[in-house]
N, C-alpha and C positions, 0 to 999 in steps of 0.2 A: 147128470147132469142134476138140478135142483129143480123142484117144482113151488110154485109160489101161491098161496093161500092167503087173502085178507079175511076172507069171512066165514061164516061156518059151513056155508052151501059149497065153498069151493074146497075146504079141509074135509068135508064128507065125500066130494068127489075123488078127492086124492086117497082118502083113505079107501074110498071101494076099488079104485084101481089098484092100488097096493095090495089089497085082501086078494081081489080077483087073480093078479100076477102071480101070487102066491099058491093058487088053487085052492083055497079056503074058502069055506062056506061061511056066512054071518053067524051061525051056531058055533063051527070050529072056531071062529076069531074070538068069540064071546069066551069059549072054555079057557083058550091062550091066556085073557086077558082077565079074566075071573069076572066077568061081564056076562049077560042074559043076551041074548040072540035080541030080544027087541030094542035092548040099548044101543047094539050094534048098528041096526036098522036106524034108529034115531039120529046117530051119529052122520051115516052114509044120507041121510035125507036134509042135514044141517039144522037140526035142531038148535037153537041158540041158547035153551038152558042148560046143554050138555057141559060139566063141570073140566075145568082143566086139567083136572086127577084123572078123570077118564079117558080124558084124549091122551094123555101121556101114559095110560095104561094102555091102550090099543098101539101107541106110536110104539110103546115098547114090544110089544106080542109080534107086532109087525118089523121090527128090527129096525126103526126108522128115531130120528132126534127131530127134536124140535129147536130152530134157532131163531135166535133174534138177531136181523140184520136192517142197517138202513134203508128206509123205503126207495124203492126204483122211482125213476121219472114217470115211466108210463102211469097212465090213468087206468081207474078201477074200471073203466067199460072195455078198455083193450084187453086188462087180465082177463075180463069174464069170455071174450072170443076165443081165449086158448082153451076152454072147457067147454 
């Protein structure tokens, strides 16, 4: 099943869920991604200033990938209800 994220907060929620599912602390994920624990915290709280390069490093450390697909017809409000 694929998860959908359309804004930084949703990306952060997905990263947090994936990290916890793998039993990793923020510090452990940061170490795997070559980042500080504080950076992982910022991502998980939806900091909009996080660079794409940083997000991709975290996704790689979680063995996840970034995909671009056509936007579904659901509204962003409906997507918010998922999380």
